[in-house]
N, C-alpha and C positions, 0 to 999 in steps of 0.2 A: 540348287540347280537353277539354271537360267530358264526363263519361261519358254524359250524356243526349244530347249532340250526336253522339257516336260511335255510340250505339245507333240513333239516328234515321238517321244516314248509312248504317249497315249495312242497316237495314230498307229504305231507299230503293233502295240498290244491289241488294238481293235482288229487290225488286219490278221494277226495271228489267231485271235479268237474266232473270226469268221472262217479262217482256214481249218481250225480244229473242228468246228462244227461240220464243215463240208467234208472233211476227212472222215469224221465219225459216221456220217451218212453213207459215204462211199464204202467204208469198211463194213458197215452193216449189210450192204448189198453184195459185196464181193468177197467178204471174209479174208481180205488181204492181211497178212501178218508180217511184221518186221522181223528180221533175223534175231534169233535169241542171243542173249549175252554170251552163252557158252560157245557160240559159233565163231568167236574171235573178232567180232565187230565191236569196236570201242564205243562207249556211251557217247562221246563227243561226235563221232562220225554219224551215229544214228540220229542225234539231235540235229545235225546239219542237214542230213537227208530229209528229215521230217520238215524242217523249215523250207527246204527246196520244194517239197511236195505242196506246201501251203502257198508257195509263191511269195515268200517274205524273206527279208534279210534281217538277221539278228545283229545288232550292233556289236562290233568286235570287242568293245570294252566291257561287255557283260559276260560273265561265266554262264554257261548254260548246260542243262542236262535234260535228257529225255526222261519223262515219267512213264513207266511201263505198267500196264494193267496186271496186277497180281491175282486177279480173281478168275482169269480165263476168259474174260469178256473182251470187248473191242474198245475199251476206253484208252485214251492216250493223253499226253500232255507234255508241256515244256516248262521248266522252271529256270529263271534267270536270277543272278544275284550280283551285287557289286557293293563296294564300299564307296560312299560319297562323303568325303570328309571323315567325320567320326560316326557316320550313320551307315548301318547295314540295310540294304534294300533287297527285297525278295519279291518276285512276281511269279505267280503260278497261273498258267493257262491250261485248261483241261477240257477235253471233249468227253463228256460222260452223259449217260442217260439221266433224265430228270429223276431225282429221288422221290420216293413215296411220300405222301403227306405225313408230316411230323418228323421227317428225316432231312438231313442236310450234309453237305460236304465240308470238311475242315482241313486246313493245312497245318502241318507240324514240321518242326526242325528237330533232328535227332543227332546227338553226339555220342560216340562210342566210349571214349575214355576221358574222364569218368563218364559213365552213361548218364545222359540227361535228355529230357524231352521238353521242347518249348512250343507252346501253342501259338501259331502265327495268325489264327483267325479263321473265320468262315468264308468259304468261297461264295461269290454272288454270281447270278446269271448276267452274262454280258455277250452280246452278239452271237448267239447260238451256242455258247459254251459257258464255262465257269471261270471266274477270275478272282485272284486274291492278290492284293498289293499290300505289302507289309514293310514297315520301317522300324528298326530297333537299334540297340547299341552295337558298336563295332565288334564286340566279343562274340556275337552270334555268328560271325563268319567262321568260327571254329565248328559249327554244327554242319556236317557234310551231307547228311541224308535228309531228303525231303519226302514226306509221306502225305498222301491225301487219304482221308478216312471218310466213311459213311457213318454219321452220328445220329443217335436217337435221344441222348441225354446231355444236358448242359452240366457236365461234371469235370471238365478239363482232363479227361482220360480218353486216350485214343480208343476207338472201337474197331470197326471192320476196315482193315487196310484195303484200299482200292488201287491206288497208284503209288509207285515208289521210284526213286532215283537217287543217285549219289554223286556229288561233285567230286572231282578227282583231287583237287588241291585242298 
């Protein structure tokens, strides 16, 4: 990746992270809820609407998916992925409450057939939210589901699911 592209991507990620934090604060105050998946709203449309609310533009060359809170809370996020040459690139931006001491958030890739789980790493605090940047082999593009979990043990086994989303392709 060219240096200019990397700088641009970092700027976009920082802006999205700030927007995620702001949205999390706003949601906590107003209890605003996005339409449910069963209401006929496509994942891609919700991710685009979420990006609009944050006031950011996601690059067209990145696949993106909204990460929805599966705990009944107000957490939210966006995951993007792309193939850069023979490398798979995944970024997760999440607006989540700070975990309790001794806990952390982790990102996972999931493939249905044959079923497999791939640990993408731990999310780190960035601009009022949480961020994960992961790079791996191109074959990981076959993992369609992205999951963020709340972890308490370093055992490479997903614990409490917090956010989930699935790429269409």
